[in-house]
Chimera marker file (.cmm) of the C-alpha trace (Angstrom):
<marker_set name="trace">
<marker id="1" x="108.147" y="144.273" z="99.213" r="1" g="1" b="0" radius="0.5"/>
<marker id="2" x="106.374" y="143.013" z="102.353" r="1" g="1" b="0" radius="0.5"/>
<marker id="3" x="103.190" y="144.825" z="101.342" r="1" g="1" b="0" radius="0.5"/>
<marker id="4" x="103.247" y="143.156" z="97.892" r="1" g="1" b="0" radius="0.5"/>
<marker id="5" x="103.662" y="139.730" z="99.568" r="1" g="1" b="0" radius="0.5"/>
<marker id="6" x="100.610" y="140.359" z="101.789" r="1" g="1" b="0" radius="0.5"/>
<marker id="7" x="98.577" y="141.649" z="98.854" r="1" g="1" b="0" radius="0.5"/>
<marker id="8" x="99.174" y="138.445" z="96.804" r="1" g="1" b="0" radius="0.5"/>
<marker id="9" x="98.457" y="136.300" z="99.820" r="1" g="1" b="0" radius="0.5"/>
<marker id="10" x="95.050" y="137.884" z="100.470" r="1" g="1" b="0" radius="0.5"/>
<marker id="11" x="94.305" y="137.960" z="96.729" r="1" g="1" b="0" radius="0.5"/>
<marker id="12" x="94.926" y="134.200" z="96.535" r="1" g="1" b="0" radius="0.5"/>
<marker id="13" x="92.918" y="133.564" z="99.692" r="1" g="1" b="0" radius="0.5"/>
<marker id="14" x="89.850" y="135.486" z="98.473" r="1" g="1" b="0" radius="0.5"/>
<marker id="15" x="90.235" y="134.031" z="95.024" r="1" g="1" b="0" radius="0.5"/>
<marker id="16" x="89.991" y="130.611" z="96.602" r="1" g="1" b="0" radius="0.5"/>
<marker id="17" x="86.820" y="131.632" z="98.397" r="1" g="1" b="0" radius="0.5"/>
<marker id="18" x="85.281" y="132.879" z="95.170" r="1" g="1" b="0" radius="0.5"/>
<marker id="19" x="86.199" y="129.725" z="93.274" r="1" g="1" b="0" radius="0.5"/>
<marker id="20" x="84.942" y="127.424" z="96.021" r="1" g="1" b="0" radius="0.5"/>
<marker id="21" x="81.656" y="129.333" z="96.132" r="1" g="1" b="0" radius="0.5"/>
<marker id="22" x="81.268" y="129.028" z="92.320" r="1" g="1" b="0" radius="0.5"/>
<marker id="23" x="81.894" y="125.274" z="92.463" r="1" g="1" b="0" radius="0.5"/>
<marker id="24" x="79.459" y="124.787" z="95.332" r="1" g="1" b="0" radius="0.5"/>
<marker id="25" x="76.717" y="126.672" z="93.526" r="1" g="1" b="0" radius="0.5"/>
<marker id="26" x="77.387" y="124.801" z="90.245" r="1" g="1" b="0" radius="0.5"/>
<marker id="27" x="77.769" y="121.253" z="91.550" r="1" g="1" b="0" radius="0.5"/>
<marker id="28" x="75.459" y="121.144" z="94.558" r="1" g="1" b="0" radius="0.5"/>
<marker id="29" x="72.830" y="123.886" z="94.290" r="1" g="1" b="0" radius="0.5"/>
<marker id="30" x="71.641" y="123.767" z="90.729" r="1" g="1" b="0" radius="0.5"/>
<marker id="31" x="73.600" y="126.632" z="89.205" r="1" g="1" b="0" radius="0.5"/>
<marker id="32" x="71.211" y="129.188" z="87.751" r="1" g="1" b="0" radius="0.5"/>
<marker id="33" x="68.056" y="126.973" z="88.018" r="1" g="1" b="0" radius="0.5"/>
<marker id="34" x="65.413" y="127.766" z="90.645" r="1" g="1" b="0" radius="0.5"/>
<marker id="35" x="62.073" y="125.909" z="90.437" r="1" g="1" b="0" radius="0.5"/>
<marker id="36" x="62.446" y="125.448" z="86.670" r="1" g="1" b="0" radius="0.5"/>
<marker id="37" x="63.225" y="129.129" z="86.090" r="1" g="1" b="0" radius="0.5"/>
<marker id="38" x="66.514" y="129.959" z="84.385" r="1" g="1" b="0" radius="0.5"/>
<marker id="39" x="68.139" y="133.194" z="85.304" r="1" g="1" b="0" radius="0.5"/>
<marker id="40" x="71.693" y="134.419" z="85.839" r="1" g="1" b="0" radius="0.5"/>
<marker id="41" x="70.430" y="136.488" z="88.777" r="1" g="1" b="0" radius="0.5"/>
<marker id="42" x="69.591" y="133.318" z="90.669" r="1" g="1" b="0" radius="0.5"/>
<marker id="43" x="73.172" y="132.157" z="90.150" r="1" g="1" b="0" radius="0.5"/>
<marker id="44" x="74.648" y="135.401" z="91.494" r="1" g="1" b="0" radius="0.5"/>
<marker id="45" x="72.233" y="135.404" z="94.446" r="1" g="1" b="0" radius="0.5"/>
<marker id="46" x="73.383" y="131.885" z="95.369" r="1" g="1" b="0" radius="0.5"/>
<marker id="47" x="76.998" y="132.863" z="94.772" r="1" g="1" b="0" radius="0.5"/>
<marker id="48" x="76.819" y="135.905" z="97.014" r="1" g="1" b="0" radius="0.5"/>
<marker id="49" x="75.039" y="133.839" z="99.688" r="1" g="1" b="0" radius="0.5"/>
<marker id="50" x="77.954" y="131.400" z="99.768" r="1" g="1" b="0" radius="0.5"/>
<marker id="51" x="80.528" y="134.155" z="99.634" r="1" g="1" b="0" radius="0.5"/>
<marker id="52" x="78.813" y="135.767" z="102.616" r="1" g="1" b="0" radius="0.5"/>
<marker id="53" x="78.729" y="132.465" z="104.523" r="1" g="1" b="0" radius="0.5"/>
<marker id="54" x="82.397" y="131.767" z="103.880" r="1" g="1" b="0" radius="0.5"/>
<marker id="55" x="83.437" y="135.242" z="104.994" r="1" g="1" b="0" radius="0.5"/>
<marker id="56" x="81.043" y="135.098" z="108.021" r="1" g="1" b="0" radius="0.5"/>
<marker id="57" x="82.431" y="131.802" z="109.187" r="1" g="1" b="0" radius="0.5"/>
<marker id="58" x="85.971" y="132.914" z="108.579" r="1" g="1" b="0" radius="0.5"/>
<marker id="59" x="85.463" y="136.130" z="110.576" r="1" g="1" b="0" radius="0.5"/>
<marker id="60" x="83.579" y="134.667" z="113.531" r="1" g="1" b="0" radius="0.5"/>
<marker id="61" x="85.192" y="131.308" z="114.295" r="1" g="1" b="0" radius="0.5"/>
<marker id="62" x="88.642" y="131.148" z="115.824" r="1" g="1" b="0" radius="0.5"/>
<marker id="63" x="91.421" y="129.587" z="113.800" r="1" g="1" b="0" radius="0.5"/>
<marker id="64" x="92.825" y="126.217" z="114.796" r="1" g="1" b="0" radius="0.5"/>
<marker id="65" x="96.523" y="125.734" z="115.427" r="1" g="1" b="0" radius="0.5"/>
<marker id="66" x="98.229" y="123.227" z="113.126" r="1" g="1" b="0" radius="0.5"/>
<marker id="67" x="98.573" y="120.577" z="115.916" r="1" g="1" b="0" radius="0.5"/>
<marker id="68" x="94.838" y="120.908" z="116.685" r="1" g="1" b="0" radius="0.5"/>
<marker id="69" x="93.988" y="120.427" z="112.992" r="1" g="1" b="0" radius="0.5"/>
<marker id="70" x="96.119" y="117.291" z="112.805" r="1" g="1" b="0" radius="0.5"/>
<marker id="71" x="94.573" y="115.886" z="116.004" r="1" g="1" b="0" radius="0.5"/>
<marker id="72" x="91.076" y="116.625" z="114.700" r="1" g="1" b="0" radius="0.5"/>
<marker id="73" x="91.856" y="114.939" z="111.332" r="1" g="1" b="0" radius="0.5"/>
<marker id="74" x="93.666" y="111.848" z="112.576" r="1" g="1" b="0" radius="0.5"/>
<marker id="75" x="91.912" y="111.114" z="115.871" r="1" g="1" b="0" radius="0.5"/>
<marker id="76" x="88.340" y="112.284" z="115.146" r="1" g="1" b="0" radius="0.5"/>
<marker id="77" x="87.526" y="112.589" z="111.429" r="1" g="1" b="0" radius="0.5"/>
<marker id="78" x="89.431" y="109.581" z="110.091" r="1" g="1" b="0" radius="0.5"/>
<marker id="79" x="87.806" y="107.093" z="112.530" r="1" g="1" b="0" radius="0.5"/>
<marker id="80" x="84.419" y="108.696" z="111.909" r="1" g="1" b="0" radius="0.5"/>
<marker id="81" x="84.773" y="108.429" z="108.138" r="1" g="1" b="0" radius="0.5"/>
<marker id="82" x="85.925" y="104.793" z="108.407" r="1" g="1" b="0" radius="0.5"/>
<marker id="83" x="82.970" y="103.951" z="110.675" r="1" g="1" b="0" radius="0.5"/>
<marker id="84" x="80.541" y="105.560" z="108.198" r="1" g="1" b="0" radius="0.5"/>
<marker id="85" x="82.113" y="103.629" z="105.276" r="1" g="1" b="0" radius="0.5"/>
<marker id="86" x="81.819" y="100.339" z="107.219" r="1" g="1" b="0" radius="0.5"/>
<marker id="87" x="78.207" y="101.140" z="108.120" r="1" g="1" b="0" radius="0.5"/>
<marker id="88" x="77.303" y="101.749" z="104.497" r="1" g="1" b="0" radius="0.5"/>
<marker id="89" x="79.108" y="98.525" z="103.425" r="1" g="1" b="0" radius="0.5"/>
<marker id="90" x="77.112" y="96.659" z="106.093" r="1" g="1" b="0" radius="0.5"/>
<marker id="91" x="73.849" y="98.149" z="104.838" r="1" g="1" b="0" radius="0.5"/>
<marker id="92" x="74.721" y="97.179" z="101.244" r="1" g="1" b="0" radius="0.5"/>
<marker id="93" x="75.580" y="93.635" z="102.391" r="1" g="1" b="0" radius="0.5"/>
<marker id="94" x="72.336" y="93.231" z="104.399" r="1" g="1" b="0" radius="0.5"/>
<marker id="95" x="69.900" y="94.838" z="102.025" r="1" g="1" b="0" radius="0.5"/>
<marker id="96" x="71.699" y="94.323" z="98.722" r="1" g="1" b="0" radius="0.5"/>
<marker id="97" x="71.063" y="96.374" z="95.629" r="1" g="1" b="0" radius="0.5"/>
<marker id="98" x="67.970" y="96.617" z="93.464" r="1" g="1" b="0" radius="0.5"/>
<marker id="99" x="67.760" y="94.079" z="90.690" r="1" g="1" b="0" radius="0.5"/>
<marker id="100" x="65.948" y="96.551" z="88.491" r="1" g="1" b="0" radius="0.5"/>
<marker id="101" x="68.835" y="99.001" z="88.436" r="1" g="1" b="0" radius="0.5"/>
<marker id="102" x="70.333" y="99.637" z="85.014" r="1" g="1" b="0" radius="0.5"/>
<marker id="103" x="74.098" y="100.052" z="84.721" r="1" g="1" b="0" radius="0.5"/>
<marker id="104" x="75.372" y="102.189" z="81.828" r="1" g="1" b="0" radius="0.5"/>
<marker id="105" x="78.839" y="101.502" z="80.492" r="1" g="1" b="0" radius="0.5"/>
<marker id="106" x="80.715" y="102.378" z="77.341" r="1" g="1" b="0" radius="0.5"/>
<marker id="107" x="81.839" y="99.553" z="75.116" r="1" g="1" b="0" radius="0.5"/>
<marker id="108" x="85.368" y="100.480" z="74.227" r="1" g="1" b="0" radius="0.5"/>
<marker id="109" x="85.418" y="98.435" z="71.093" r="1" g="1" b="0" radius="0.5"/>
<marker id="110" x="82.436" y="100.110" z="69.424" r="1" g="1" b="0" radius="0.5"/>
<marker id="111" x="82.236" y="103.310" z="71.591" r="1" g="1" b="0" radius="0.5"/>
<marker id="112" x="78.503" y="102.638" z="72.090" r="1" g="1" b="0" radius="0.5"/>
<marker id="113" x="76.672" y="103.184" z="75.337" r="1" g="1" b="0" radius="0.5"/>
<marker id="114" x="75.073" y="99.965" z="76.485" r="1" g="1" b="0" radius="0.5"/>
<marker id="115" x="72.509" y="99.488" z="79.205" r="1" g="1" b="0" radius="0.5"/>
<marker id="116" x="72.497" y="96.236" z="81.125" r="1" g="1" b="0" radius="0.5"/>
<marker id="117" x="70.296" y="94.982" z="83.958" r="1" g="1" b="0" radius="0.5"/>
<marker id="118" x="72.352" y="94.517" z="87.114" r="1" g="1" b="0" radius="0.5"/>
<link id1="1" id2="2" r="1" g="1" b="0" radius="0.2"/>
<link id1="2" id2="3" r="1" g="1" b="0" radius="0.2"/>
<link id1="3" id2="4" r="1" g="1" b="0" radius="0.2"/>
<link id1="4" id2="5" r="1" g="1" b="0" radius="0.2"/>
<link id1="5" id2="6" r="1" g="1" b="0" radius="0.2"/>
<link id1="6" id2="7" r="1" g="1" b="0" radius="0.2"/>
<link id1="7" id2="8" r="1" g="1" b="0" radius="0.2"/>
<link id1="8" id2="9" r="1" g="1" b="0" radius="0.2"/>
<link id1="9" id2="10" r="1" g="1" b="0" radius="0.2"/>
<link id1="10" id2="11" r="1" g="1" b="0" radius="0.2"/>
<link id1="11" id2="12" r="1" g="1" b="0" radius="0.2"/>
<link id1="12" id2="13" r="1" g="1" b="0" radius="0.2"/>
<link id1="13" id2="14" r="1" g="1" b="0" radius="0.2"/>
<link id1="14" id2="15" r="1" g="1" b="0" radius="0.2"/>
<link id1="15" id2="16" r="1" g="1" b="0" radius="0.2"/>
<link id1="16" id2="17" r="1" g="1" b="0" radius="0.2"/>
<link id1="17" id2="18" r="1" g="1" b="0" radius="0.2"/>
<link id1="18" id2="19" r="1" g="1" b="0" radius="0.2"/>
<link id1="19" id2="20" r="1" g="1" b="0" radius="0.2"/>
<link id1="20" id2="21" r="1" g="1" b="0" radius="0.2"/>
<link id1="21" id2="22" r="1" g="1" b="0" radius="0.2"/>
<link id1="22" id2="23" r="1" g="1" b="0" radius="0.2"/>
<link id1="23" id2="24" r="1" g="1" b="0" radius="0.2"/>
<link id1="24" id2="25" r="1" g="1" b="0" radius="0.2"/>
<link id1="25" id2="26" r="1" g="1" b="0" radius="0.2"/>
<link id1="26" id2="27" r="1" g="1" b="0" radius="0.2"/>
<link id1="27" id2="28" r="1" g="1" b="0" radius="0.2"/>
<link id1="28" id2="29" r="1" g="1" b="0" radius="0.2"/>
<link id1="29" id2="30" r="1" g="1" b="0" radius="0.2"/>
<link id1="30" id2="31" r="1" g="1" b="0" radius="0.2"/>
<link id1="31" id2="32" r="1" g="1" b="0" radius="0.2"/>
<link id1="32" id2="33" r="1" g="1" b="0" radius="0.2"/>
<link id1="33" id2="34" r="1" g="1" b="0" radius="0.2"/>
<link id1="34" id2="35" r="1" g="1" b="0" radius="0.2"/>
<link id1="35" id2="36" r="1" g="1" b="0" radius="0.2"/>
<link id1="36" id2="37" r="1" g="1" b="0" radius="0.2"/>
<link id1="37" id2="38" r="1" g="1" b="0" radius="0.2"/>
<link id1="38" id2="39" r="1" g="1" b="0" radius="0.2"/>
<link id1="39" id2="40" r="1" g="1" b="0" radius="0.2"/>
<link id1="40" id2="41" r="1" g="1" b="0" radius="0.2"/>
<link id1="41" id2="42" r="1" g="1" b="0" radius="0.2"/>
<link id1="42" id2="43" r="1" g="1" b="0" radius="0.2"/>
<link id1="43" id2="44" r="1" g="1" b="0" radius="0.2"/>
<link id1="44" id2="45" r="1" g="1" b="0" radius="0.2"/>
<link id1="45" id2="46" r="1" g="1" b="0" radius="0.2"/>
<link id1="46" id2="47" r="1" g="1" b="0" radius="0.2"/>
<link id1="47" id2="48" r="1" g="1" b="0" radius="0.2"/>
<link id1="48" id2="49" r="1" g="1" b="0" radius="0.2"/>
<link id1="49" id2="50" r="1" g="1" b="0" radius="0.2"/>
<link id1="50" id2="51" r="1" g="1" b="0" radius="0.2"/>
<link id1="51" id2="52" r="1" g="1" b="0" radius="0.2"/>
<link id1="52" id2="53" r="1" g="1" b="0" radius="0.2"/>
<link id1="53" id2="54" r="1" g="1" b="0" radius="0.2"/>
<link id1="54" id2="55" r="1" g="1" b="0" radius="0.2"/>
<link id1="55" id2="56" r="1" g="1" b="0" radius="0.2"/>
<link id1="56" id2="57" r="1" g="1" b="0" radius="0.2"/>
<link id1="57" id2="58" r="1" g="1" b="0" radius="0.2"/>
<link id1="58" id2="59" r="1" g="1" b="0" radius="0.2"/>
<link id1="59" id2="60" r="1" g="1" b="0" radius="0.2"/>
<link id1="60" id2="61" r="1" g="1" b="0" radius="0.2"/>
<link id1="61" id2="62" r="1" g="1" b="0" radius="0.2"/>
<link id1="62" id2="63" r="1" g="1" b="0" radius="0.2"/>
<link id1="63" id2="64" r="1" g="1" b="0" radius="0.2"/>
<link id1="64" id2="65" r="1" g="1" b="0" radius="0.2"/>
<link id1="65" id2="66" r="1" g="1" b="0" radius="0.2"/>
<link id1="66" id2="67" r="1" g="1" b="0" radius="0.2"/>
<link id1="67" id2="68" r="1" g="1" b="0" radius="0.2"/>
<link id1="68" id2="69" r="1" g="1" b="0" radius="0.2"/>
<link id1="69" id2="70" r="1" g="1" b="0" radius="0.2"/>
<link id1="70" id2="71" r="1" g="1" b="0" radius="0.2"/>
<link id1="71" id2="72" r="1" g="1" b="0" radius="0.2"/>
<link id1="72" id2="73" r="1" g="1" b="0" radius="0.2"/>
<link id1="73" id2="74" r="1" g="1" b="0" radius="0.2"/>
<link id1="74" id2="75" r="1" g="1" b="0" radius="0.2"/>
<link id1="75" id2="76" r="1" g="1" b="0" radius="0.2"/>
<link id1="76" id2="77" r="1" g="1" b="0" radius="0.2"/>
<link id1="77" id2="78" r="1" g="1" b="0" radius="0.2"/>
<link id1="78" id2="79" r="1" g="1" b="0" radius="0.2"/>
<link id1="79" id2="80" r="1" g="1" b="0" radius="0.2"/>
<link id1="80" id2="81" r="1" g="1" b="0" radius="0.2"/>
<link id1="81" id2="82" r="1" g="1" b="0" radius="0.2"/>
<link id1="82" id2="83" r="1" g="1" b="0" radius="0.2"/>
<link id1="83" id2="84" r="1" g="1" b="0" radius="0.2"/>
<link id1="84" id2="85" r="1" g="1" b="0" radius="0.2"/>
<link id1="85" id2="86" r="1" g="1" b="0" radius="0.2"/>
<link id1="86" id2="87" r="1" g="1" b="0" radius="0.2"/>
<link id1="87" id2="88" r="1" g="1" b="0" radius="0.2"/>
<link id1="88" id2="89" r="1" g="1" b="0" radius="0.2"/>
<link id1="89" id2="90" r="1" g="1" b="0" radius="0.2"/>
<link id1="90" id2="91" r="1" g="1" b="0" radius="0.2"/>
<link id1="91" id2="92" r="1" g="1" b="0" radius="0.2"/>
<link id1="92" id2="93" r="1" g="1" b="0" radius="0.2"/>
<link id1="93" id2="94" r="1" g="1" b="0" radius="0.2"/>
<link id1="94" id2="95" r="1" g="1" b="0" radius="0.2"/>
<link id1="95" id2="96" r="1" g="1" b="0" radius="0.2"/>
<link id1="96" id2="97" r="1" g="1" b="0" radius="0.2"/>
<link id1="97" id2="98" r="1" g="1" b="0" radius="0.2"/>
<link id1="98" id2="99" r="1" g="1" b="0" radius="0.2"/>
<link id1="99" id2="100" r="1" g="1" b="0" radius="0.2"/>
<link id1="100" id2="101" r="1" g="1" b="0" radius="0.2"/>
<link id1="101" id2="102" r="1" g="1" b="0" radius="0.2"/>
<link id1="102" id2="103" r="1" g="1" b="0" radius="0.2"/>
<link id1="103" id2="104" r="1" g="1" b="0" radius="0.2"/>
<link id1="104" id2="105" r="1" g="1" b="0" radius="0.2"/>
<link id1="105" id2="106" r="1" g="1" b="0" radius="0.2"/>
<link id1="106" id2="107" r="1" g="1" b="0" radius="0.2"/>
<link id1="107" id2="108" r="1" g="1" b="0" radius="0.2"/>
<link id1="108" id2="109" r="1" g="1" b="0" radius="0.2"/>
<link id1="109" id2="110" r="1" g="1" b="0" radius="0.2"/>
<link id1="110" id2="111" r="1" g="1" b="0" radius="0.2"/>
<link id1="111" id2="112" r="1" g="1" b="0" radius="0.2"/>
<link id1="112" id2="113" r="1" g="1" b="0" radius="0.2"/>
<link id1="113" id2="114" r="1" g="1" b="0" radius="0.2"/>
<link id1="114" id2="115" r="1" g="1" b="0" radius="0.2"/>
<link id1="115" id2="116" r="1" g="1" b="0" radius="0.2"/>
<link id1="116" id2="117" r="1" g="1" b="0" radius="0.2"/>
<link id1="117" id2="118" r="1" g="1" b="0" radius="0.2"/>
</marker_set>
């Protein structure tokens, strides 16, 4: 019974790595496009690159304890993300936005897409 529990745990963990690598390749690295060439081989090359990187990082870096992760999140990453958000808001306030930008929205009454100058 203990062996089956460990098997499902590792199956879920590696399934998560495979799914995360798929999503990273699809959303951030162009899927199966490389320099205008479309091929499934490019997709699998990118996928195996990210699988290798996930497993390499997981194997080489030590694991954090739970209290270390909480300290990192609350005392380091949260203030950093708030500072970055404030910095971006300040940049938007100082420099503003482009007046030539077009904003697309969907008119709910007619279900048409309308472009407006913002």
